[in-house]
N, C-alpha and C positions, 0 to 999 in steps of 0.2 A: 230229796233221794228216795230213801226206801219208802216213806210215807205218801210220796207223790206218784210211787208206782204200785200202791196199793196195800202195802202193810200197814198192820194195826199195833199201835202202840199197846203193850200188855202192862210194863211196869219198868221205871226208868227213877235213877238216884243221880248223885251228881257225877259220878262216873260210868255208868251202864245205863243200858237200855236193853229191853226183852221184847221182841216186836215177834208179831204172828205173821208168817210170811206164806201160809197155805193159798190165801186170795189171790195173792199176787203171783203166786207160782201156778196156780191155774190157769190165771189169765194169759200167762207168759207160755204157757204148754200149748194152750188153744192157738196160738200164733206162730209155732215152730213144729219142726218135724222132732221126732223122739231122739234123732240122732243129734240134731241141732240142740236140742235143750241137754242132752248128756253133756255134751261137750261145753257148753256154757256153764253147765254145774260143775265139772271139771275144773275149770279156771275159774269159778268165784271162791270152790271150797277147797281145793287142793293147790291153792297158788303158792308161790315162792314168799318163804317168811325168811327174815334177817334177824341175827341174834348177835350181840357184842360178846366177841370173844375175848381173852387176855389183851390187856395193855390200854384197855380204856377204861375212863373214870364215868362215874354215874351222870347220867343226863342232866344238864342245867338249862337255862333258859336265858335269853338277852334281853334287851330292853323293848323289842318287838315282838316278844313272845314266841321266838323261833328257838327249836332245840337244837343243842348242840353239845358234842362230847369231846372234852379233853383227851389226847394221848400221850402215852410215853413214846421214847423213840421208835420202838417197835410194838405193833398193835395188829388185831385183825378183827374181821367181821365175817360170820358164817352164814351164808346162804343155804336153805332147806328146799328141796323140791317134793313136797309131797304127792304129786301126783305121778302116775305111770309114764307119761310121755316126757322127750326131751324139751327144756324151755330155753328161749332166750329171754334174758336179764337185761334191762338198762337199769343201772344204780345212778341215779344223780346226788349231789352234794355241792356246797362249797367248802372251801378248804383255806384256811390259815393259820398264819405262824407269828413270832416276834420278828423271826429272821428271815429274811430271804434265801432260798433253798429249793431243793428237790425233795418232794416225798415218792418215794418207789411204790407202787402197788403192783401185785401180782397173785396170779390164781396158779393153778396148776397147769396150765399151759398159755398163759394170755401175761403181759408186761405192759407196765404204764409208768409215764416219768411225769409228774405232777408239780406242777410250778406252785409255789407259795411264797407269801409274804404278808404283809401287815394290812392289805385290802384282801377280803374272800375273793376268790377264784372259782369260777364255777366249773365242775367236772361231771363228765358223763361217761361210765365205763360199759362197755356191751361185752356180754361172755356169755355161754351156754351152761345149763345144768343137766345131765342126764335124770332121767325118770328116778325116783326114790333115791337121790343121793343128795349128796351135800357138796359144797364148793367154799373152802376159805380163801377170802380176800386178806392178802396177809400187806402191812404198810409199813414203810421204814424209812426216817427222815435223814437227811445229810447236813443238818446244822444243828447248832448247839439249842441248850432248853432254855426255856422262856425265864426270864430272871425278873421272879414275882415278889417283892418284899413280903415277909409276913404268912406266906404259903411254903409248904415243904413238900409238894407235890412235883412229881418228875413231868412238866408239862414241856412238850414240844410243837404239837401243831392242835389244831380241832377241826372237827368237820362238823359243818351247821347245815341244818335242813335236810337230813338225809331221806330219801325215798325211793324207792322201786317203782319207775315209771312205766314199766312194762315187763311183763312174764308171758311172752306168748308162745305157743307150741310151736316147734320146727318139725321140719319133715324128718 
């Protein structure tokens, strides 16, 4: 990754890496126009971030090491666009629940009906975020909560292996 592109490792521990990117940036600047480099920096640094809003429990890991979060009946995820440009976002994840049914997902101007059951199903939601703004993706299920002995949490469905696959600039 970064080291292959010329970054120098400065310091690391079990969770963090500090890298010197000056030499790699100089090499990249030499191969691109100033405008191309500015666009790349905007994409790398001012990308879209995801934060878990109300309704989701803390992250857990399954036996394969993939992250997932249980949700109550209604929950949300907030996407922040820190750039000045409108971005097109692709949010991918797997969805599962104990009961078969639908999870309804929505932003302020888009809606999706997501099938859910005991076997995780893959979903890919595409939407846009204006520059310098946030979009909340809300979830609501239409089935009974999970019946898990010795667990008092209100578990309805879980989101497995969530990722922002694309956050490209739009016209």
